[in-house]
C-alpha positions in Angstrom: 44.6 -50.2 -2.1 43.3 -49.7 -5.4 40.5 -48.2 -6.0 37.6 -49.5 -7.7 36.7 -47.9 -11.2 33.4 -45.3 -10.7 31.8 -44.5 -14.4 29.3 -42.4 -12.6 30.1 -38.5 -11.5 32.2 -38.1 -8.5 30.2 -36.0 -5.7 32.2 -36.4 -3.0 36.2 -37.7 -2.2 36.6 -38.7 0.8 40.3 -39.7 2.7 40.6 -41.3 6.3 44.1 -42.1 8.1 44.2 -44.4 10.6 47.1 -44.1 13.9 48.9 -47.2 12.5 49.4 -45.1 9.1 47.3 -47.6 6.8 45.0 -45.2 4.9 41.4 -45.3 3.3 40.1 -43.6 0.1 36.7 -43.8 -0.6 34.0 -41.4 -3.0 30.6 -41.2 -2.9 28.7 -41.3 -6.4 25.2 -41.1 -7.4 23.8 -44.3 -8.2 23.0 -43.0 -12.0 25.3 -41.9 -14.4 23.5 -38.9 -15.8 24.9 -38.9 -19.2 22.7 -42.3 -19.6 19.6 -40.7 -17.1 16.5 -41.5 -19.1 15.4 -38.8 -21.3 11.8 -39.2 -19.5 13.1 -38.9 -16.7 15.5 -35.3 -17.2 12.4 -34.1 -19.3 10.2 -34.4 -16.2 13.0 -32.9 -13.9 13.5 -30.1 -16.3 9.2 -28.9 -16.2 9.0 -29.7 -12.3 12.1 -26.9 -12.3 10.9 -24.6 -14.4 7.7 -25.0 -12.7 9.0 -24.3 -9.4 10.5 -20.7 -11.1 7.3 -19.3 -12.2 5.7 -20.9 -8.9 8.5 -18.6 -6.9 7.5 -15.6 -9.3 3.9 -15.9 -8.6 4.5 -16.0 -5.1 7.0 -12.8 -4.9 4.3 -10.6 -6.6 1.4 -11.7 -4.5 3.7 -11.0 -1.6 3.7 -7.3 -3.1 -0.1 -7.1 -3.7 -0.3 -8.2 0.1 1.4 -5.2 1.2 -0.4 -3.0 -0.8 -3.6 -4.5 -0.3 -3.1 -4.1 3.4 -2.2 -0.4 3.2 -5.2 -0.4 1.3 -7.6 -1.7 3.7 -8.7 0.0 6.5 -8.0 -0.6 10.2 -9.2 2.4 12.3 -11.3 1.1 15.4 -14.1 2.6 17.3 -11.1 5.1 19.6 -9.9 6.0 16.0 -13.0 7.2 15.0 -14.2 8.2 18.1 -10.8 10.8 17.6 -11.9 11.7 14.1 -15.4 12.9 15.5 -14.1 14.3 18.3 -11.7 16.3 16.7 -13.8 17.2 14.1 -16.2 18.6 16.3 -13.9 20.7 17.8 -12.3 22.2 14.5 -15.7 23.1 13.9 -16.4 25.2 17.5 -13.2 27.0 16.4 -14.8 27.3 12.7 -18.0 28.7 14.1 -16.4 31.4 17.0 -13.4 32.3 15.8 -13.3 32.1 12.1 -16.5 33.4 11.8 -18.4 34.4 8.3 -16.8 34.7 4.7 -16.1 38.6 4.4 -15.3 39.2 1.2 -14.2 43.6 2.0 -12.1 42.7 4.7 -10.0 40.3 2.3 -9.7 43.0 -0.3 -8.7 45.9 1.9 -6.2 43.2 3.4 -5.7 42.2 -0.3 -5.3 46.3 -1.4 -2.4 46.3 1.0 -0.6 43.7 0.5 0.0 44.7 -3.8 0.7 48.3 -2.7 3.1 47.0 -0.1 4.6 44.6 -2.7 4.4 47.0 -5.5 6.6 49.7 -3.2 9.4 47.3 -2.2 9.3 45.9 -5.7 10.4 49.4 -6.6 13.2 49.6 -4.2 14.8 46.9 -5.1 15.1 48.2 -8.7 16.0 51.3 -7.5 13.3 53.4 -6.2 14.0 56.1 -3.6 10.8 57.1 -2.2 8.0 55.6 -0.4 4.8 56.6 -2.8 2.9 54.2 -4.3 2.2 56.7 -7.2 5.8 57.1 -7.8 7.0 53.4 -7.5 4.2 52.6 -10.1 5.5 55.3 -12.5 9.4 53.8 -11.9 8.4 50.5 -12.5 6.1 51.5 -16.0 9.8 53.3 -17.0 11.7 50.9 -16.3 10.0 47.8 -17.8 8.2 49.6 -20.6 6.3 47.3 -22.9 5.8 48.0 -26.5 2.5 46.9 -26.9 0.9 48.7 -24.0 -0.9 51.3 -25.4 -1.2 50.7 -29.4 -4.8 49.4 -29.1 -5.3 53.1 -28.4 -7.4 54.1 -31.8 -7.1 51.0 -33.2 -10.6 50.1 -33.0 -10.5 47.4 -32.2 -13.0 46.9 -29.8 -10.1 47.3 -26.5 -10.4 50.5 -24.6 -8.0 51.4 -21.3 -10.8 49.8 -18.7 -10.6 45.8 -20.4 -7.2 46.4 -21.9 -5.3 44.8 -19.6 -8.0 41.8 -19.9 -7.8 41.7 -23.8 -3.8 42.0 -24.0 -2.5 38.4 -23.5 0.5 39.9 -22.8 -0.7 41.5 -19.7 -1.8 38.0 -18.3 0.2 36.5 -15.4 0.1 32.9 -17.4 2.7 30.8 -19.7 0.4 32.4 -22.6 1.0 35.6 -21.5 4.8 35.1 -20.9 4.8 33.8 -24.7 2.6 36.3 -26.2 5.1 38.6 -24.4 8.0 36.7 -26.4 5.8 37.6 -29.7 6.0 41.3 -29.2 9.7 41.4 -28.3 10.3 39.6 -31.2 7.6 39.9 -34.1 6.5 43.5 -32.5 3.0 41.8 -32.7 0.6 42.2 -30.1 -2.2 39.5 -29.8 -6.0 41.3 -29.0 -9.1 39.3 -27.8 -12.1 41.7 -27.1 -15.0 41.3 -25.3 -16.7 39.7 -28.4 -14.2 36.5 -28.7 -12.7 38.6 -31.4 -9.3 38.1 -32.3 -6.9 40.9 -33.2 -3.0 41.1 -34.3 -1.5 44.4 -34.1 0.9 45.3 -35.6 4.1 47.5 -34.1 6.0 50.5 -35.6 9.6 49.5 -35.0 13.2 51.1 -36.7 15.3 48.9 -38.6 17.9 49.6 -35.9 15.7 48.7 -33.0 14.7 45.5 -35.3 18.2 44.9 -35.7 19.2 44.8 -31.8 16.1 43.0 -31.0 17.6 39.7 -33.2 21.0 40.3 -32.9 21.5 38.0 -29.6 18.9 35.4 -32.5 21.0 35.9 -35.7 24.5 35.0 -33.4 23.2 31.9 -31.4 21.4 30.2 -34.8 25.0 31.4 -36.3 26.9 29.5 -34.1 24.8 26.8 -34.0 24.8 26.2 -37.4 28.9 26.4 -37.0 28.5 24.2 -34.7 26.1 21.7 -37.0 28.1 22.0 -39.5 31.5 20.8 -37.5 29.9 18.1 -36.3 28.5 16.5 -39.6 31.8 17.2 -40.6 33.9 15.4 -38.2 31.2 13.1 -36.5 33.4 10.6 -36.5 36.6 11.9 -34.5 34.8 14.6 -32.7 33.8 12.1 -29.8 37.9 11.7 -29.4 39.0 14.9 -30.4 36.6 16.5 -27.8 34.6 14.7 -24.6 31.2 15.0 -23.9 30.8 17.2 -21.2 33.1 20.4 -23.5 31.0 19.5 -26.7 27.7 20.2 -24.5 29.1 23.6 -22.7 30.4 24.5 -26.2 26.6 24.3 -27.3 25.5 26.2 -24.4 27.7 28.8 -25.3 26.4 29.1 -28.5 22.7 29.4 -27.1 23.4 31.6 -24.4 23.2 34.9 -26.5 19.3 34.3 -27.7 18.8 32.4 -24.1 20.0 35.7 -22.2 17.9 37.4 -24.4 14.4 35.5 -23.8 15.7 35.6 -20.3 15.8 39.7 -19.9 12.0 39.6 -22.2 10.6 37.8 -19.0 12.5 39.7 -16.5 10.6 42.8 -18.3 7.1 40.9 -18.6 7.3 40.3 -14.9 8.7 43.4 -13.9 5.7 45.5 -15.8 3.1 42.9 -14.5 3.9 44.1 -10.9 3.8 47.7 -12.3 0.4 47.9 -13.1 -1.3 44.8 -9.8 -2.2 48.6 -8.4 -3.6 50.4 -11.2 -1.7 53.0 -13.4 0.3 55.5 -12.0 -2.6 57.9 -12.3 -5.3 56.1 -10.0 -2.8 54.1 -7.7 -4.1 52.0 -5.3 -7.4 52.2 -7.6 -8.3 51.6 -11.0 -8.1 48.1 -13.1 -5.3 46.1 -11.9 -4.2 42.7 -14.2 -6.3 40.3 -14.4 -5.7 37.7 -12.0 -4.8 33.9 -12.5 -8.0 32.4 -12.7 -9.5 35.5 -14.6 -6.7 35.2 -16.9 -7.1 31.7 -17.5 -11.0 31.7 -17.8 -10.1 34.6 -20.8 -8.1 32.4 -22.6 -9.9 29.6 -22.3 -12.8 32.1 -23.5 -11.2 33.1 -26.7 -10.3 29.6 -28.1 -12.3 28.6 -31.4 -15.5 28.1 -31.1 -16.1 28.6 -27.4 -15.6 32.7 -28.5 -18.8 32.3 -30.6 -20.7 32.4 -27.3 -21.4 34.4 -24.4 -18.3 33.2 -22.1 -15.9 36.2 -23.3 -18.3 38.7 -22.3 -19.6 37.5 -19.3 -16.0 37.3 -18.4 -15.3 40.7 -19.6 -18.0 42.2 -17.5 -16.5 40.2 -14.5 -12.9 41.6 -14.7 -15.0 45.2 -15.9 -18.4 45.4 -14.0 -17.2 43.5 -11.0 -13.6 44.8 -10.6 -12.4 40.9 -10.4 -8.3 41.7 -11.2 -5.3 40.2 -9.3 -6.6 41.8 -5.8 -10.1 40.9 -6.0 -9.2 37.1 -6.2 -6.2 37.8 -3.3 -8.5 38.7 -1.6 -10.5 35.5 -1.8 -7.4 33.4 -1.3 -7.0 35.3 2.3 -10.4 35.0 3.0 -10.2 31.2 2.3 -6.7 31.0 4.1 -8.6 32.3 7.0 -11.2 28.7 6.7 -8.1 27.3 6.9 -7.1 26.8 9.6 -9.9 25.1 11.6 -9.5 22.4 8.6 -5.5 22.2 9.1 -5.9 22.2 13.0 -8.0 18.9 12.3 -5.7 17.6 9.9 -3.1 17.7 12.5 -4.9 16.4 15.8 -5.8 13.1 13.6 -2.8 12.5 11.7 -1.2 13.1 15.2 -3.3 11.0 17.2 -2.6 7.9 14.4 1.0 8.3 14.2 1.5 8.4 18.6 -0.7 5.4 18.4 0.7 2.6 16.3 4.2 4.2 17.1 3.2 3.5 20.7 1.5 -0.1 19.5 4.4 -1.3 16.7 7.0 -0.4 20.1 4.8 -2.8 22.2 4.7 -5.5 19.8 8.6 -5.6 19.6 9.2 -5.5 23.1 10.7 -1.9 23.1 12.8 -2.7 20.2 13.4 0.3 18.2 14.9 -0.8 15.4 12.8 -3.4 14.7 9.4 -0.6 14.7 7.3 -0.7 10.9 7.2 2.6 9.7 5.4 2.1 7.0 2.5 2.1 9.7 3.3 4.3 11.9 4.0 7.4 9.5 0.1 9.0 8.6 0.4 9.4 5.3 -0.6 6.9 2.1 -3.0 4.5 3.9 -6.6 3.5 4.1 -6.7 3.9 7.8 -5.8 7.9 8.1 -7.5 8.3 4.6 -10.7 7.0 6.5 -10.6 9.0 9.5 -9.7 12.4 7.8 -13.2 11.6 6.1 -14.5 11.2 9.1 -13.3 14.0 10.5 -13.7 16.8 7.9 -17.1 14.8 7.6 -17.6 16.1 10.7 -16.4 19.5 10.9 -18.4 20.0 7.6 -21.5 18.7 9.0 -21.3 20.8 12.4 -19.9 24.1 10.1 -23.4 23.5 7.7 -25.4 23.0 11.3 -23.6 26.5 12.6 -24.6 28.3 9.4 -28.2 27.1 9.1 -28.2 28.1 12.3 -27.2 31.4 12.7 -28.6 32.3 9.0 -31.7 32.1 10.5 -31.3 33.5 13.8 -29.8 36.8 11.5 -31.7 36.4 8.6 -35.1 34.3 9.0 -36.7 31.3 7.6 -35.4 29.5 5.4 -37.6 30.4 2.4 -35.9 34.4 1.8 -33.4 34.9 -0.3 -31.2 36.8 2.7 -31.3 33.2 4.5 -29.2 31.8 1.7 -27.0 34.6 1.3 -26.2 34.6 4.9 -25.7 30.5 4.7 -23.4 31.0 2.0 -21.0 33.6 3.6 -21.0 31.2 6.6 -20.1 28.0 4.7 -16.3 26.8 5.3 -15.6 26.7 1.2 -12.2 25.1 2.8 -13.6 22.7 5.2 -16.0 21.5 2.3 -13.5 20.6 -0.5 -11.3 18.7 2.1 -14.1 16.3 2.6 -14.9 16.3 -1.0 -11.2 15.5 -1.7 -10.9 13.0 1.3 -13.9 11.2 0.0 -12.2 10.4 -3.4 -9.2 9.5 -1.9 -10.9 7.3 0.3 -13.1 5.7 -2.5 -10.4 5.6 -4.8 -8.1 4.0 -2.0 -11.1 1.3 -1.6 -11.7 0.8 -5.8 -7.6 0.2 -6.0 -7.4 -2.3 -3.3 -10.2 -4.2 -4.8 -8.7 -4.4 -8.2 -5.4 -5.9 -6.5 -7.5 -8.2 -4.8 -8.6 -9.7 -8.4 -5.4 -9.1 -9.4 -3.9 -11.2 -6.5 -6.5 -13.7 -7.1 -5.3 -14.2 -10.7 -1.6 -14.8 -9.4 -2.8 -17.8 -6.8 -5.4 -19.0 -9.2 -2.2 -19.6 -11.6 -0.2 -20.6 -9.5 -2.6 -23.4 -8.5 -2.5 -24.2 -12.0 1.4 -24.5 -11.6 0.8 -26.8 -8.3 -2.1 -28.9 -10.0 1.0 -29.5 -13.2 3.5 -30.3 -10.8 1.6 -33.5 -9.2 1.0 -35.1 -12.3 4.9 -34.5 -13.4 5.3 -36.0 -10.3 2.9 -38.4 -10.8 4.4 -39.4 -14.2 7.8 -39.7 -12.3 6.5 -41.9 -9.8 5.1 -44.2 -12.7 7.8 -44.0 -14.3 10.3 -45.2 -11.1 7.4 -47.7 -10.1 8.6 -49.8 -13.8 12.0 -48.9 -13.1 11.9 -51.3 -9.7 9.7 -53.9 -11.6 12.5 -54.2 -14.1 15.1 -54.1 -11.9 13.0 -56.5 -9.8 12.9 -58.8 -12.8 16.4 -58.9 -12.7 17.0 -59.4 -9.9 14.7 -62.6 -9.8 17.1 -63.4 -13.0 20.2 -62.7 -11.9 19.1 -64.8 -8.3 17.9 -67.6 -10.5 21.1 -68.0 -12.7 23.1 -67.6 -9.6 21.7 -70.8 -7.7 22.0 -72.9 -11.3 25.8 -71.9 -11.6 25.7 -72.4 -7.4 24.2 -76.2 -7.8 26.4 -76.9 -10.9 29.5 -75.7 -9.4 29.0 -78.3 -6.5 28.4 -80.9 -8.6 31.7 -80.1 -10.8 33.5 -79.5 -7.0 32.2 -82.9 -5.7 33.1 -84.7 -9.2 36.5 -83.4 -9.0 37.1 -84.3 -5.0 35.3 -88.1 -6.2 38.2 -88.5 -9.7 41.3 -87.2 -7.6 41.0 -90.4 -6.3 41.6 -91.6 -9.2 44.8 -89.5 -10.4 46.8 -90.3 -6.8 48.9 -93.5 -8.1 49.2 -91.7 -11.5 50.2 -88.4 -9.8 52.7 -90.4 -7.6 54.2 -92.1 -11.1 54.8 -88.9 -12.2 55.6 -87.3 -9.2 57.1 -89.4 -6.4 57.2 -88.5 -3.0 54.2 -86.0 -3.7 51.8 -88.2 -1.5 54.5 -87.7 1.5 54.2 -83.7 1.1 51.0 -83.6 1.0 50.6 -85.9 4.1 53.0 -83.9 6.0 51.1 -80.3 5.1 48.0 -81.4 5.8 49.1 -83.1 9.4 52.2 -80.2 10.2 50.9 -77.0 8.3 
């Protein structure tokens, strides 16, 4: 059967075959032609699609913010708080009965022993065969000599045997100390800052042959890099085709190798010499002035900055090092005692986080009917969320409160009422500073998460406001589309009414014409018989017999 011609775009084409072989083919097309679609409706459809896309993007951002806000919201209950308080009390008792007060002498004795053992072991690793500390120091001083070690002597720069390790930047265990050691090696210049904050640059007498030996690796690397740069500039259009990128990088690395090896040797020698000076000189092995620790070195470097070096800070740092004997061993002594104080703090941290993990894991399993694959581990891992931060804050705060109360009671028993200086000296020694520091950090973390959460809530409100505005705009576009449909419907009804009216008139006129034609047939019967003999008889037979 022939198919009707439809100008609209075909959406679905179907074909059915009947048992007797008869086939029916039909197609489904939209009720309108896309090409003739009203431009206004098309614009509205595009705007609505654009609004839907922007709304989906805003909602995706809202979902991401919801996850972060949930993480930054405290969900701890009374049971969580009770465990945190209990852990704090328990760790406070551990600190009171097992850790005790801060004992610098005990820490320093331990640090001296650690440093002396380290120096001896380091010397043995580098070939030392003896057992004595002074022999190990002498061995390392000989194996790792530095050119600026004694140039301060007689230079009249305010540096002496007691403070030359502090005044000489190349004796500092810092990045600036390493940079100063490299400057000494290649530029033969020592950098000193005395107790008055005065800078002094003392040049080292060096033979030309020795200077050439020092700079030869740098010169070789410079020449090789220069040749590579010339080749690259001359064949820059073809070099990538001839030499693969990895090979080019390897060539540059090999060219820089002599200079890099020379700098590395300087760094190794600098580190080895620092080890030799950690426990004093060979004449005062285990005593004397060792190298300054990281804290004193950084403090001295800060005090030497222009402007600050005009204050009293350089002298204070110098006195702390020389008179207070605050070298690396003293800093290690403090670290040893702080390490003892850290034990109850770490125990409290472990207890709280273990409880959090266990309880949340059980809750997740119950929520998912024991299905481990459905566990949301973000809710279980005791890290990076406001709930565990709040529990740690309460635990560390409780620990600190118990510690301070214990320190106050014991100090009053041992030294009398708080009005006496002896009371406060005892009180300070009994305070667990690691616990206090952890409490401060916990408060900062908890408050910081709260502030960040509030910012994210405000941001989420902005995205929700944007989404509400988009939905309002979409509603207006849909209303406009509805009115356009109403107008089109009215026009269609009017067109149908007109067509119906014309159809009725056509039907009436057709009936009149048919009736007139029937009436006129009788008038033409005789004439028809004349022109067509026997026609009348044939029509009668047809009407009778079919």
